[in-house]
Each structure stands twice: as C-alpha cells, then as structure tokens.
C-alpha positions in Angstrom: 0.0 0.0 0.0 2.9 2.3 0.8 4.3 1.8 -2.7 1.0 2.5 -4.3 0.6 5.7 -2.2 4.1 7.0 -3.2 3.6 6.3 -6.9 0.2 8.0 -6.9 1.2 11.0 -4.7 1.4 13.3 -7.8 -2.3 12.5 -8.5 -3.3 13.3 -4.9 -1.5 16.6 -5.1 -3.2 17.3 -8.4 -6.6 16.7 -7.0 -5.9 18.8 -3.9 -4.6 21.7 -6.1 -7.8 21.7 -8.1 -10.0 21.8 -5.1 -8.0 24.5 -3.5 -7.9 26.6 -6.8 -11.7 26.6 -7.0 -11.9 27.7 -3.3 -9.3 30.5 -3.5 -11.9 33.2 -4.1 -11.8 36.0 -6.6 -10.4 39.5 -7.0 -12.8 40.9 -4.3 -12.1 38.1 -1.8 -8.9 36.3 -2.8 -8.4 34.1 0.2 -10.1 30.9 1.3 -11.3 30.9 4.9 -9.7 28.8 7.6 -13.1 27.2 8.3 -13.4 26.2 4.7 -9.9 24.7 4.6 -10.6 22.7 7.8 -14.1 21.6 6.8 -15.5 21.3 3.2 -12.0 21.6 1.6 -10.6 18.7 3.5 -13.5 16.4 2.9 -13.6 17.2 -0.8 -9.9 16.6 -1.2 -10.2 13.3 0.5 -13.0 12.2 -1.8 -11.1 13.4 -4.9 -7.9 11.6 -3.7 -9.8 8.4 -3.1 -11.3 8.5 -6.6 -7.9 9.3 -8.1 -6.3 6.4 -6.2 -8.9 4.0 -7.5 -8.5 5.2 -11.1 -4.7 5.2 -11.0 -4.5 1.8 -9.5 -6.4 0.5 -12.5 -4.0 2.5 -14.7 -0.9 0.9 -13.3 -2.4 -2.6 -13.8 -2.8 -1.7 -17.5 0.7 -0.3 -18.0 0.2 3.3 -17.3 -3.1 4.1 -19.1 -6.3 2.2 -18.4 -9.0 1.1 -20.8 -11.1 3.8 -19.1 -8.6 6.5 -20.2 -6.7 7.1 -16.9 -3.2 8.5 -17.3 -0.8 9.0 -14.4 1.5 11.2 -16.4 0.8 13.8 -19.2 -0.2 11.9 -22.3 -0.3 13.3 -25.8 -3.1 12.6 -28.4 -3.9 13.8 -31.9 -7.6 14.6 -32.3 -9.9 15.8 -35.1 -12.7 18.3 -35.4 -15.6 17.7 -33.0 -13.8 15.1 -31.0 -14.7 15.5 -27.3 -12.4 15.1 -24.3 -14.6 14.5 -21.2 -12.9 15.5 -18.0 -13.9 15.7 -14.3 -12.5 17.0 -11.0 -8.7 16.9 -11.0 -8.2 16.2 -14.7 -5.6 18.3 -16.6 -5.8 19.5 -20.2 -3.2 21.4 -22.3 -3.8 22.3 -26.0 -0.5 22.1 -28.0 -1.9 22.8 -31.5 -5.2 23.6 -33.1 -8.3 25.1 -31.4 -10.9 24.1 -28.9 -13.6 25.2 -26.5 -14.8 24.0 -23.1 -18.4 23.6 -21.8 -19.7 22.7 -18.4 -23.0 23.3 -16.5 -21.6 23.9 -13.0 -18.3 24.3 -11.2 -15.3 25.7 -12.9 -12.3 25.0 -15.2 -9.2 26.8 -14.0 -6.6 28.2 -16.4 -3.6 27.5 -14.2 -1.2 29.4 -16.6 -3.0 32.7 -16.3 -4.6 32.2 -12.8 -8.1 32.7 -14.1 -11.3 30.7 -14.6 -12.2 29.8 -18.1 -16.0 30.2 -18.5 -18.2 27.7 -20.2 -18.1 28.3 -23.9 -14.6 29.9 -23.7 -11.8 29.2 -26.2 -8.8 27.2 -25.1 -5.5 29.1 -25.3 -2.5 27.3 -26.7 -0.1 25.9 -24.2 -2.2 26.9 -21.2 -2.7 24.3 -18.6 -6.3 23.8 -17.5 -7.5 21.9 -14.4 -11.1 20.8 -13.8 -12.2 22.0 -10.4 -14.3 20.4 -7.7 -17.8 19.1 -8.6 -17.2 19.8 -12.3 -17.6 17.7 -15.4 -16.4 19.5 -18.5 -16.4 18.7 -22.2 -13.4 20.0 -24.2 -14.5 20.1 -27.9 -11.9 20.5 -30.6 -13.0 23.0 -33.3 -10.1 22.9 -35.8 -9.6 20.2 -38.5 -7.0 18.7 -36.3 -5.5 19.4 -32.9 -2.9 18.0 -30.5 -3.8 17.8 -26.8 -1.9 16.8 -23.6 -4.1 15.3 -20.9 -3.8 13.8 -17.5 -6.2 12.0 -15.1 -9.3 10.1 -15.9 -10.4 11.7 -19.2 -12.5 9.9 -21.8 -12.5 10.6 -25.5 -15.6 10.6 -27.8 -14.6 10.3 -31.4 -16.5 12.3 -34.0 -17.2 11.2 -37.6 -15.2 14.2 -39.0 -12.5 13.7 -41.7 -9.5 12.0 -40.1 -6.6 13.9 -41.4 -4.4 12.4 -38.7 -5.0 8.9 -40.0 -4.2 10.1 -43.6 -0.9 11.6 -42.5 0.0 8.4 -40.7 -0.8 6.3 -43.8 1.2 8.6 -46.0 4.1 8.3 -43.6 3.9 4.5 -43.7 4.3 4.8 -47.5 7.3 7.2 -47.2 5.4 10.1 -48.7 5.0 12.3 -45.7 7.8 12.7 -43.1 6.6 15.5 -41.0 8.9 18.0 -39.3 11.2 18.3 -36.3 8.3 19.6 -34.1 8.5 17.7 -30.8 4.8 17.0 -30.5 1.9 15.7 -32.7 4.3 13.2 -34.4 5.8 16.2 -36.1 2.9 16.3 -38.6 2.2 20.0 -38.1 -1.2 19.5 -39.8 -2.4 22.8 -38.1 -0.1 25.1 -40.0 0.1 26.4 -43.6 2.6 24.5 -45.7 5.5 26.4 -47.4 6.4 26.4 -51.1 9.4 24.2 -50.3 7.3 21.7 -48.4 4.8 21.5 -51.2 7.6 21.0 -53.8 9.1 18.2 -51.8 5.7 16.5 -51.5 5.2 16.9 -55.3 8.6 15.3 -56.0 7.7 12.4 -53.8 4.4 11.7 -55.5 6.3 11.8 -58.8 8.5 9.0 -57.4 11.6 11.1 -58.1 12.9 11.9 -54.6 16.0 9.7 -54.9 16.9 11.5 -58.1 16.4 14.9 -56.5 18.6 14.0 -53.5 21.3 12.7 -55.9 21.2 15.9 -57.9 24.6 17.8 -57.6 24.0 20.9 -59.8 23.9 24.5 -58.7 20.6 25.9 -57.5 19.9 29.1 -59.4 17.9 30.8 -56.6 19.6 33.3 -54.2 17.3 32.6 -51.3 17.9 28.8 -51.1 20.9 27.9 -49.0 23.6 26.1 -51.1 24.6 22.6 -50.0 21.2 21.8 -48.3 18.7 19.2 -49.3 16.3 22.1 -50.0 18.8 23.3 -52.6 18.8 19.8 -54.2 15.0 19.6 -54.3 14.6 23.1 -55.7 17.5 22.9 -58.2 16.3 19.5 -59.4 12.7 20.7 -59.9 13.9 23.8 -61.8 16.2 21.8 -64.0 13.3 19.4 -64.8 11.0 22.4 -65.6 8.6 21.6 -62.6 8.9 25.1 -61.1 10.1 28.5 -62.3 10.4 30.6 -59.1 10.2 34.3 -59.0 13.1 35.6 -61.0 16.2 35.1 -58.9 14.2 33.9 -55.9 12.3 30.8 -55.1 10.7 32.1 -51.9 10.9 28.7 -50.1 9.2 29.9 -46.9 6.2 31.6 -48.5 2.9 29.9 -48.0 1.4 27.7 -50.7 -2.3 27.8 -51.5 -4.8 25.1 -52.6 -4.6 26.0 -56.3 -0.8 25.9 -56.4 -0.6 22.5 -54.7 -3.4 21.0 -56.7 -1.6 22.2 -59.9 1.5 20.3 -58.7 -0.6 17.1 -58.3 -2.2 17.6 -61.7 1.3 17.7 -63.2 2.3 14.6 -61.3 -0.7 12.8 -62.7 -0.1 14.0 -66.3 -3.1 16.3 -66.5 -1.1 19.5 -66.7 2.5 20.8 -67.2 4.7 23.6 -66.1 3.8 25.4 -69.3 0.5 26.1 -67.7 1.0 29.2 -65.7 -2.7 30.1 -65.2 -3.7 28.3 -62.0 -7.1 30.0 -61.6 -8.9 26.9 -62.9 -6.7 24.3 -61.1 -9.6 23.1 -58.7 -12.0 22.8 -61.6 -9.5 20.9 -63.7 -8.9 18.6 -60.7 -12.6 17.8 -60.6 -12.5 16.9 -64.3 -9.4 14.6 -63.7 -11.1 12.8 -60.8 -8.7 14.2 -58.3 -11.3 16.2 -56.4 -15.0 16.0 -55.8 -17.2 19.0 -56.0 -17.4 19.1 -52.2 -13.6 18.9 -51.8 -13.1 21.7 -54.3 -15.6 23.9 -52.4 -13.8 23.1 -49.1 -10.4 24.1 -50.5 -11.8 27.4 -51.7 -12.6 28.3 -48.1 -10.2 29.3 -45.4 -6.4 28.8 -45.3 -4.8 25.8 -47.1 -3.2 23.8 -44.2 -0.9 20.9 -44.1 -4.0 18.8 -43.2 -5.4 19.8 -46.6 -2.1 19.0 -48.4 -2.3 15.5 -46.8 -6.0 15.1 -47.7 -5.5 15.9 -51.4 -2.3 13.8 -51.6 -3.9 10.8 -49.9 -6.8 10.6 -52.4 -4.6 11.3 -55.3 -3.1 7.9 -54.9 -6.1 6.2 -56.4 -6.4 8.6 -59.4 -5.3 7.1 -62.8 -2.1 8.6 -64.2 -3.0 10.0 -67.6 -2.2 7.6 -70.5 -0.8 4.8 -68.3 -3.7 2.7 -67.2 -2.2 2.8 -63.7 -3.2 4.6 -60.6 -0.7 6.9 -58.9 -0.3 4.4 -56.1 0.5 1.6 -58.6 3.0 3.8 -60.4 4.8 4.6 -57.1 4.9 0.9 -56.2 6.4 0.1 -59.7 9.1 2.8 -58.9 9.8 1.2 -55.5 8.7 4.2 -53.4 6.6 1.8 -51.3 5.5 -1.8 -51.4 2.1 -3.4 -51.6 2.6 -4.6 -48.1 3.3 -1.1 -46.8 0.2 0.2 -48.7 -2.0 -2.6 -47.2 -0.6 -2.2 -43.7 -0.8 1.6 -43.6 -3.2 2.9 -40.8 -6.8 2.7 -42.1 -8.7 5.9 -42.8 -12.3 5.5 -41.7 -14.2 8.4 -43.3 -16.1 9.3 -46.4 -15.1 11.8 -49.0 -16.8 15.2 -49.2 
C-alpha cells in the first residue's frame, strides 16, 4: 500500500490543487477561509484523492493508461474536429496545437497558466494548462480540423465522424510520402499550419516518385534565397532543371505559404493532366474535378479558409487512387512500380475510416 501511495502521490496533489484553486476566491475576496480549509475543503480533497487512487491503481495494472482512459502522467493525443475530451475533477488538459472550447454546466475550469477561470463556452489558449475544479464535469471540444492535446487524469474521448486527417498523415508516412517536421509533439505532422512552397515542392517530387533522383542531384541551385549545400537546394535545383517550377526571377521564396490551387496544380502535373507550361492556376480546382482528383465538395472546401498541411495531406492521400494519364495505372500503382513503397506497406498503412466530401 505504501508503494501504491508513493507512486500516486502526484495525483493526490493534483486533486488537492484543483479543489484549492476553486476555493481560492476572486479579485474581491482572494483568500479561502480557515473554516473552509478545515471543513469542506478537507472532505472534498479526501473524496477526490480516493477517486484518483482507484483510477490510477487500474491505470498501473494496464501499463500506465487504463481502458477507461486514466493516465498518471501527461499523455499526448492527436484529435480531429468535433472530437470531445470529457474531463472531471482533478483532470488536466493542455492544448498544444489547433483550437478548442470548453463547456460545463456547473463548477469551474481553472486556467492555471493565467490564474483565471475559463468560463463555459470559452476558447482554449495554446499551451495553457487547465485543471477541472471540484464538482465539475467538463467537455473539451476541438474546433479545428486537427489538434494536439496533452491530458492527465481520468479523461475519456468521444470520437466524431469528421474527416480523419491524422490517419491520412500516418498512412502517407507509412508509405514514405510524408515525413513531418522536427516539431516535438503531434508526431511532427504540423497539420495545423500552412505549408510552405518548399514543403509543397518536396511532396510533389515524392508523389512523382523522383525523390531519390532529387537528392542525388549535384548541380547549382539558381535561386539566391535557397541555402547552397542543403537538401532544400537539391529539391529546388532539381525541380527547376526538370521544368517543374520557375520561381520568381532570382528567388524561389521557399518559406512563402502555398495555396490550394498551387498544390493542386502540382498534383495535376504529377498525374499527367497539366504541365509547367500552364502558368494560369485560376482553374486548377475545376480541372482537378475533371481529372477525378477532387470531388465538387472537396473543391468547395479548398476554396474556403487557409490551405493547411492537413489539406495537403488530404489531397495527396486521395490522389493515390487517381489514374495517371495515359498509363492505365493509378498513382499508387506507379509509385509501387518505382519502388517508393511496397504493396505490403500500402496494405498495412493505418486505415482511414471516413467518407469523402
């Protein structure tokens, strides 16, 4: 029992901190009374601690995280739009990427980072730590296409039926088409940010099945804003030499954002439905519908809001089953013929359980 108590002490302190935070008053009356600390506070802490000990004991038996969703330490999870994290007294939540809101009918959710209470219906701030106070059950709802959340305690997750961009990214990674970044959370996918021109170009070269050729390229990149000797210079120089991209005079502008029409045009070229000679990209989404790359609903989606890495992943994933013009092969089959990935890797990639727009 002593070992169990020592291991679970952080959870006890967490529960106690939450109860104390909700009792600490407000700007007009910032201190909790001594009678409250000796009475209601103590009894509620004991009840919260007992509940935490029971949950965490089950957690340890299951290797740290229980089937019920109990985590002794902070645990990271990728989520999608309209997924819900249900949390109760003592649970902790920290949003690392994306956006979300909280709702609850009674009690409080404490923003520990700012020392304030987040009202029901309030938006979560990135990298702020939230604790669910005493006598509170809260729903944290994620409002962006994707998000990354850290959680601790006895939370439960309710999965929505929204498009699973996270699963698509994992599937593309399994097929060596999407590597992610050096970001230390969310598997490095960075699905919540706008892709750059360089990132889009690299993805384009991969879906062409020419990445090995690009990395073996040893010419001189003609653009002054691409650092010589880097892999970026190889990708850009190779693409320029092949006529895949023209840049902006002496500049490539690798860090500039790419939009939906520009990336869709890249995929149309990879599929043989366009070429670098076509510099008018205004009709790219319409031409993508004609080629079977996009549905009408997907084209409409891409016309709205910013083009995120989640969208880049979405369009790339479904491009794999589009026939390459004049070959009788899908893009996926052509990439397997080129040795980019195997049929086994394709079949064993994480499943994507959603329907197209």
